[in-house]
Structures are given as C-alpha cells and as structure tokens.
C-alpha positions as CSV (number, residue, x, y, z in Angstrom):
1,L,-16.9,-8.5,-32.3
2,N,-16.2,-9.8,-28.8
3,S,-13.4,-12.0,-30.1
4,L,-12.1,-9.1,-32.2
5,G,-11.9,-6.8,-29.2
6,V,-10.0,-9.5,-27.2
7,A,-7.6,-9.9,-30.2
8,L,-6.9,-6.2,-30.4
9,L,-6.3,-6.1,-26.7
10,A,-3.6,-8.7,-27.0
11,R,-1.7,-6.9,-29.7
12,R,1.0,-4.5,-28.4
13,A,1.9,-2.6,-31.5
14,G,0.3,0.9,-31.6
15,R,-0.9,0.3,-28.1
16,R,-3.1,3.3,-27.5
17,R,-4.7,3.1,-31.0
18,R,-5.3,-0.6,-30.5
19,L,-6.9,0.0,-27.1
20,H,-9.4,2.5,-28.6
21,E,-10.2,0.0,-31.4
22,A,-10.7,-2.8,-28.9
23,V,-13.0,-0.5,-26.8
24,A,-15.1,0.3,-29.9
25,A,-15.4,-3.4,-30.9
26,L,-16.4,-4.5,-27.4
27,R,-18.9,-1.6,-26.9
28,E,-20.6,-2.8,-30.1
29,A,-20.4,-6.4,-29.0
30,A,-22.1,-5.6,-25.7
31,L,-24.9,-3.7,-27.5
32,L,-25.5,-6.4,-30.1
33,D,-25.5,-9.2,-27.5
34,A,-27.0,-7.7,-24.4
35,G,-27.0,-11.1,-22.6
36,S,-23.2,-11.7,-23.0
37,C,-21.4,-11.4,-19.7
38,S,-18.0,-12.0,-21.4
39,A,-18.5,-9.0,-23.7
40,Q,-19.1,-6.8,-20.6
41,T,-16.1,-8.2,-18.7
42,N,-13.8,-7.9,-21.7
43,L,-15.0,-4.3,-22.2
44,A,-14.1,-3.7,-18.5
45,R,-10.7,-5.2,-19.0
46,V,-9.8,-3.1,-21.9
47,L,-11.2,0.0,-20.3
48,A,-9.0,-0.7,-17.3
49,R,-5.9,-0.6,-19.5
50,L,-7.1,2.6,-21.2
51,E,-7.8,4.1,-17.8
52,A,-4.1,3.4,-16.8
53,E,-2.9,5.1,-20.0
54,A,-5.0,8.2,-19.2
55,S,-3.6,8.2,-15.6
56,K,0.0,8.0,-16.9
57,A,-0.7,10.9,-19.2
58,G,-2.1,12.9,-16.3
59,N,-5.5,13.3,-18.0
60,T,-7.7,13.1,-15.0
61,E,-11.0,14.0,-16.7
62,E,-10.6,11.2,-19.3
63,E,-9.5,8.8,-16.5
64,A,-12.6,9.5,-14.5
65,A,-14.9,9.1,-17.5
66,I,-13.3,5.7,-18.4
67,L,-13.6,4.6,-14.8
68,R,-17.3,5.4,-14.7
69,E,-17.8,3.4,-18.0
70,R,-15.8,0.5,-16.6
71,A,-18.0,0.4,-13.5
72,D,-21.1,0.4,-15.7
73,A,-19.8,-2.5,-17.7
74,L,-19.1,-4.5,-14.5
75,R,-22.6,-3.6,-13.2
76,A,-24.0,-5.1,-16.4
77,A,-21.8,-8.2,-16.0
78,N,-22.9,-8.6,-12.4
79,R,-26.6,-8.4,-13.4
80,L,-26.0,-11.2,-15.9
81,R,-24.0,-13.3,-13.5
82,P,-24.8,-12.1,-10.0
83,D,-22.6,-14.6,-8.1
84,Q,-19.5,-14.6,-10.3
85,P,-16.8,-13.9,-7.7
86,L,-14.3,-12.1,-9.8
87,V,-16.9,-9.9,-11.4
88,L,-18.0,-8.9,-7.9
89,Y,-14.4,-8.2,-6.9
90,R,-13.7,-6.0,-9.9
91,L,-17.0,-4.2,-9.5
92,G,-16.3,-3.5,-5.8
93,M,-12.8,-2.2,-6.6
94,A,-14.1,0.0,-9.5
95,L,-16.9,1.4,-7.3
96,K,-14.4,2.1,-4.6
97,D,-12.4,4.2,-7.1
98,C,-15.6,6.0,-8.0
99,R,-16.1,6.8,-4.3
100,D,-19.4,5.0,-4.3
101,S,-18.7,3.5,-0.9
102,E,-22.1,1.9,-0.2
103,E,-22.4,0.0,-3.5
104,A,-18.7,-0.9,-3.3
105,A,-19.1,-2.4,0.1
106,A,-22.1,-4.4,-1.0
107,A,-20.1,-5.9,-3.9
108,L,-17.0,-6.7,-1.8
109,E,-19.1,-8.2,1.0
110,R,-20.9,-10.5,-1.5
111,Y,-17.5,-11.4,-3.1
112,L,-16.1,-12.3,0.3
113,E,-19.2,-14.4,1.2
114,L,-18.6,-16.4,-2.0
115,A,-14.8,-16.6,-1.5
116,D,-15.2,-17.8,2.1
117,A,-17.8,-20.4,1.0
118,G,-15.5,-21.6,-1.8
119,K,-18.2,-21.2,-4.4
120,G,-17.6,-21.1,-8.1
121,D,-15.6,-23.5,-10.2
122,A,-12.7,-25.2,-8.4
123,T,-10.0,-23.2,-10.2
124,T,-11.6,-19.9,-9.3
125,A,-12.5,-20.8,-5.8
126,Q,-9.1,-22.2,-4.9
127,G,-7.0,-19.8,-7.0
128,A,-7.6,-16.3,-8.0
129,T,-10.7,-15.8,-5.8
130,Q,-8.9,-16.8,-2.7
131,R,-5.8,-14.8,-3.5
132,K,-7.8,-11.6,-3.8
133,A,-9.7,-12.1,-0.6
134,P,-7.2,-10.3,1.7
135,I,-7.2,-7.3,-0.8
136,A,-11.0,-7.2,-0.7
137,R,-11.1,-7.3,3.1
138,H,-8.6,-4.4,3.3
139,W,-10.6,-2.2,0.9
140,L,-13.9,-3.2,2.4
141,A,-12.5,-1.8,5.7
142,V,-11.6,1.3,3.9
143,V,-14.9,1.9,2.2
144,R,-16.8,1.1,5.5
145,G,-14.6,3.5,7.4
146,D,-13.6,0.7,9.8
147,A,-10.6,1.4,12.2
148,A,-8.8,-1.9,11.6
149,A,-5.7,-2.3,13.7
150,T,-3.5,-3.1,10.8
151,A,-3.6,-4.0,7.1
152,P,-3.8,-7.8,6.4
153,A,-0.4,-9.3,6.1
154,E,-1.4,-11.1,2.9
155,Y,-2.6,-7.9,1.4
156,V,0.7,-6.1,2.1
157,A,2.9,-9.0,0.9
158,G,0.9,-9.4,-2.3
159,L,0.9,-5.7,-3.0
160,F,4.7,-5.4,-2.7
161,D,5.5,-8.8,-4.3
162,S,3.8,-7.5,-7.5
163,Y,5.5,-4.1,-7.1
164,A,9.0,-5.2,-6.4
165,D,10.5,-5.1,-9.9
166,R,9.5,-1.4,-10.5
167,F,9.4,-0.2,-6.9
168,D,12.7,1.8,-6.7
169,D,12.2,3.4,-10.1
170,H,8.6,4.4,-9.5
171,L,8.9,5.5,-5.9
172,V,12.1,7.4,-6.2
173,N,11.9,8.8,-9.7
174,A,8.2,9.2,-10.2
175,L,7.0,10.0,-6.7
176,G,10.1,11.8,-5.4
177,Y,10.3,9.5,-2.4
178,Q,12.9,10.7,0.1
179,T,11.9,9.2,3.5
180,P,15.2,7.1,3.9
181,E,17.3,10.3,3.4
182,L,15.1,12.2,5.8
183,I,15.5,9.5,8.5
184,A,19.3,9.3,7.9
185,A,19.5,13.1,8.3
186,E,17.7,13.0,11.6
187,I,20.0,10.2,12.9
188,R,23.0,12.1,11.8
189,G,21.8,15.2,13.6
190,T,21.2,13.6,17.0
191,G,24.8,13.2,18.1
192,G,25.6,10.5,20.5
193,P,27.4,7.2,20.0
194,T,27.5,5.7,16.5
195,P,24.8,3.0,16.2
196,R,26.4,-0.4,15.6
197,R,23.5,-2.7,15.6
198,C,20.3,-1.8,13.7
199,A,16.9,-3.2,12.8
200,D,15.2,-1.9,9.7
201,L,11.5,-2.6,10.0
202,G,9.7,-3.0,6.7
203,C,13.0,-2.7,4.8
204,G,11.5,-3.4,1.4
205,T,14.1,-3.3,-1.4
206,G,16.7,-2.0,1.1
207,L,16.8,1.7,0.2
208,M,17.8,2.4,3.9
209,G,20.6,-0.1,3.9
210,P,23.4,1.9,2.2
211,L,22.5,5.0,4.2
212,L,22.6,3.1,7.5
213,K,26.0,1.7,6.6
214,E,27.3,5.2,5.9
215,L,26.2,6.1,9.4
216,G,28.5,3.4,10.8
217,V,26.1,0.6,11.4
218,E,28.0,-2.7,11.5
219,H,25.3,-5.3,11.9
220,L,22.1,-4.6,10.0
221,V,18.9,-6.8,10.1
222,G,16.0,-6.1,7.8
223,V,12.5,-7.5,7.9
224,D,9.6,-7.4,5.4
225,L,6.5,-9.3,4.6
226,S,7.3,-9.4,0.9
227,A,9.8,-12.0,-0.4
228,G,9.9,-10.2,-3.7
229,M,11.1,-7.0,-2.1
230,L,13.7,-8.8,0.1
231,A,15.2,-10.3,-3.0
232,K,15.9,-6.8,-4.2
233,A,17.5,-5.9,-0.8
234,E,20.2,-8.5,-1.2
235,G,23.6,-6.8,-1.6
236,R,22.5,-3.5,0.0
237,G,24.4,-4.0,3.3
238,Y,22.1,-6.3,5.2
239,D,23.7,-9.0,7.4
240,R,20.3,-10.8,7.8
241,L,17.0,-10.5,6.0
242,V,13.9,-11.9,7.5
243,C,10.7,-12.5,5.6
244,G,8.0,-12.0,8.2
245,D,6.2,-9.8,10.7
246,L,7.9,-6.6,11.9
247,L,8.1,-8.1,15.4
248,D,10.1,-11.1,14.1
249,V,13.5,-9.3,14.4
250,F,13.2,-8.7,18.1
251,G,14.2,-12.2,19.2
252,E,18.0,-11.7,18.8
253,P,20.1,-12.1,22.0
254,E,21.8,-8.7,21.6
255,A,19.9,-5.4,21.7
256,Y,19.8,-2.9,18.9
257,D,21.3,0.5,19.2
258,L,18.9,1.7,16.5
259,V,15.5,0.7,15.2
260,V,14.2,2.5,12.0
261,A,10.9,2.2,10.2
262,A,10.7,4.1,6.9
263,D,7.2,4.4,5.3
264,V,6.0,1.1,6.9
265,F,3.6,2.5,9.6
266,V,1.3,3.6,6.8
267,Y,0.2,-0.1,6.8
268,V,-0.1,-0.3,10.6
269,G,-2.8,1.5,12.5
270,D,-2.3,0.5,16.1
271,L,1.4,1.2,16.7
272,R,1.5,0.0,20.3
273,P,2.7,-3.6,19.7
274,V,5.6,-2.5,17.4
275,L,6.7,0.4,19.5
276,E,6.6,-1.7,22.7
277,A,8.7,-4.4,21.0
278,S,11.1,-1.7,19.7
279,A,11.6,-0.3,23.2
280,R,12.2,-3.7,24.7
281,G,14.7,-4.5,21.9
282,L,16.8,-1.3,22.3
283,A,20.2,-1.2,24.0
284,R,20.3,0.9,27.2
285,P,20.8,3.7,27.8
286,H,21.6,5.1,24.3
287,G,19.1,3.1,22.1
288,M,17.2,5.1,19.6
289,C,14.0,4.5,17.4
290,V,13.4,6.7,14.3
291,V,10.2,6.3,12.3
292,S,8.1,8.0,9.7
293,T,4.3,8.4,9.7
294,E,1.9,9.9,7.2
295,A,0.2,13.0,8.6
296,P,-3.5,13.9,8.7
297,P,-5.0,15.7,5.7
298,R,-4.1,19.3,5.1
299,A,-5.0,21.8,2.3
300,G,-3.0,21.3,-0.9
301,G,-1.7,17.9,0.1
302,A,-2.2,14.6,-1.7
303,N,-4.6,13.3,1.0
304,E,-6.5,16.5,1.5
305,C,-9.9,14.8,0.7
306,S,-9.3,11.8,3.0
307,G,-11.4,13.1,5.9
308,P,-10.4,14.0,9.4
309,V,-8.3,11.9,11.7
310,P,-9.6,11.6,15.3
311,A,-7.7,13.8,17.7
312,G,-4.9,11.9,19.2
313,G,-5.6,8.9,17.1
314,F,-5.2,7.3,13.6
315,R,-7.4,6.5,10.7
316,L,-7.5,4.2,7.7
317,A,-7.8,6.6,4.8
318,D,-9.4,6.1,1.4
319,T,-5.9,5.6,0.0
320,G,-5.7,2.3,1.9
321,R,-2.9,3.8,4.1
322,Y,-3.0,4.8,7.7
323,L,-2.7,8.4,8.8
324,H,-1.5,9.1,12.4
325,T,-1.6,12.2,14.4
326,A,1.7,13.3,15.9
327,T,0.1,13.2,19.4
328,Y,-0.9,9.6,19.0
329,V,2.6,8.5,18.0
330,R,4.2,10.4,20.9
331,E,1.8,9.1,23.5
332,T,2.0,5.5,22.2
333,A,5.8,5.7,22.3
334,E,5.7,7.1,25.8
335,G,3.4,4.3,26.9
336,A,6.0,1.9,25.5
337,G,8.8,3.4,27.6
338,M,10.4,5.9,25.2
339,R,10.5,9.7,25.1
340,L,10.3,12.0,22.1
341,A,13.8,13.5,21.4
342,A,12.8,15.2,18.1
343,R,10.1,15.5,15.5
344,R,10.1,17.1,12.1
345,S,7.3,17.8,9.7
346,V,8.4,16.8,6.2
347,V,7.2,15.9,2.7
348,L,7.7,12.2,2.4
349,R,7.0,11.9,-1.4
350,Y,4.6,13.2,-4.0
351,N,1.4,11.7,-5.4
352,G,-0.4,13.2,-8.4
353,G,2.0,16.2,-8.2
354,K,0.9,17.0,-4.6
355,P,3.0,16.6,-1.5
356,V,2.4,13.7,0.9
357,H,3.0,15.3,4.3
358,G,4.3,13.4,7.2
359,H,6.5,13.3,10.3
360,I,9.9,11.9,11.2
361,H,9.9,11.0,14.9
362,V,13.0,10.4,17.0
363,F,12.6,8.5,20.2
364,R,15.0,7.5,22.9
365,L,14.5,5.2,25.9
366,A,13.0,7.1,28.9
367,G,14.9,7.5,32.1
C-alpha cells in the first residue's frame, strides 16, 4: 500500500482524484504498519500536495484540516525516527503553519543542531539538510518572535531562485502587485530634475526597469541576491546587474540621482545600514531615495493577525516578512542624513483576497 500510494502520487493524469487515492492508500499503509516511518513521511508528502490544491481552490477549511493531518503524520514519523533531520524540518514547518510556535521551535532547533553537527548520512548532511538550514533559521526566528536585523541572505536567495520562473505572473496577476507603479507615480509627482543615474535595490525580475527608463533614467544598475531573478531582468533596461547584497552597488565612482527599493525592505529589519549607504551614494543636492515598506497590522488587512509592531520600530511577522512603522523609517532616514519629502499610504498587493497595506516613502538629502 505504501508503494501504491507513492505510485499514485507520481501519476499526473486526473491529478486531484489520484491525490485522494494516494492519501487513502497511504493512510491504510500507516495503520497496517505502525512502525513504518516511510509510510508516514509519504503520507505527509501527498497531503502537502493536496493541501496546495485546497489552497489554490480557496478552500480554507479543507486546507486547515489537511495541514493538521500532515502535522500528525510528521509527528508519528518523528517518533519513529527522532533524529532524522528532514523529518524534523518538515515537522517544524508544518507546526509553524499550524501556529504551534512552541512545538515548531523545538523541532526546528533540533533540526539545526543535527544540520550544524553534520549528522545523518553523507548525502543528507551535505545536501538537502544543509541547504534548508538558512530557511529553518529564518522561520525559527519568526516562531520565537526574535527581532533579527535581517533575513538570512541564503534564505532570500533560495526563496526567489525557486520562485523566479513564476514570479511575474503570480505576483502581478494573482496578487495584484503594483508597488513599482506606485513608486514610479511618486517619482513622477515630485518634480525637479530628471534622474539620470539610478540604483534599483532588490530589483528581482526587473519590473521597475521599464518604468524607470520611461522616467528618463539613462544609467540603471540593479542588484539582487537571486541569480535566478536577475536572469529574468536581462533586457528590461538595466545597464548593469549585480548579484549580491543591497550595499554592493554603492561602490561606483559616480553618485546616483535616484535610489529605489520596491518590496525589498520586507526582508530587511534594521534599515539603518542601507539607508546610510543610500544617502552617501546620492548626488547632491537633488538626490532622491524612494522606497516601499509593509505597514503594521490593521483590521481587514492581510496581516491583521500578525501582532503589534513596537512603536517607532519594526517586527518580523509570522509571514516571515518585516513590518515597519512609518515613524521608524522616517527617523532612520533622518539619522542617515535625509529628510522626508512625501509619504503615501497604499495597498502594495493582495494576499488571500485581503489588502497588504504599506507606505511609499520619498526622501531627499537634508540641507
């Protein structure tokens, strides 16, 4: 039955029906052979696919029920093989989604202990286990409520490398993403000289590129941690693309007239280093920095259950993204030598049909 369930999982024809048949076979296999870790892990695998189908269909009750069963299957697998790293990882991530923070933290902590020690067979320890460690560290910080300064670079790069092929379609068409257009509108409305040299921080697939060129930008530099995303940005108006940290574009001899950051600060908690580098890299006296941030929770919003953000601060939310208060962003920019020229409350995109509220901030050099 375990083998039958795996075979059904591999077949693509009649996908949803086959998934249900695979679940049924693997449930029975797990009952008949209570000591089989593979039956439990295979059941969790097929439940994960069924859960994704329910999510796509918008069936939240079914999705939640499948998630709970998946977590139970992984608990059973963990009891049978307590120190199997990938079981611990999947268990921690499932429990995180169940909002069982304490148990999720325990599973992820044990997973990281094993990953750091290099335990398990050579392939697991050197391959999949190690690759998932940055993800586990990020989500462990989330479930603990830690105020990490920034998301791990390996986590962000891996997330977007795997997302690159479907990023534009999913973000724009499914989530109604409009941050680049909102930033371009703010730049257009500021008046002043046309920006000729621009740095696009966290440029991703280059959605900002054509909009910046329309604004008159002649020399455009983009930077992103994800090589997969940068490959998609080729041909979208960038004169240079840098795979690296946000700060890596501030070594050019000529200053920038404009620095933009669209939907990238959600992966950066402490904005001081990047805003200081932006201020140093701006041309005087007309240099301008325009960025977006995700706002603290509000009723009816997609992140309304994320918990409060400290006054004048930031917080790593349970979405894995950072929320910043407008006061924090302004005060940090002022400390870096810039002044707030404009700020607009906006809807950045939608998630689960609910708006993701945020701010577009426009800063100019002080003095």
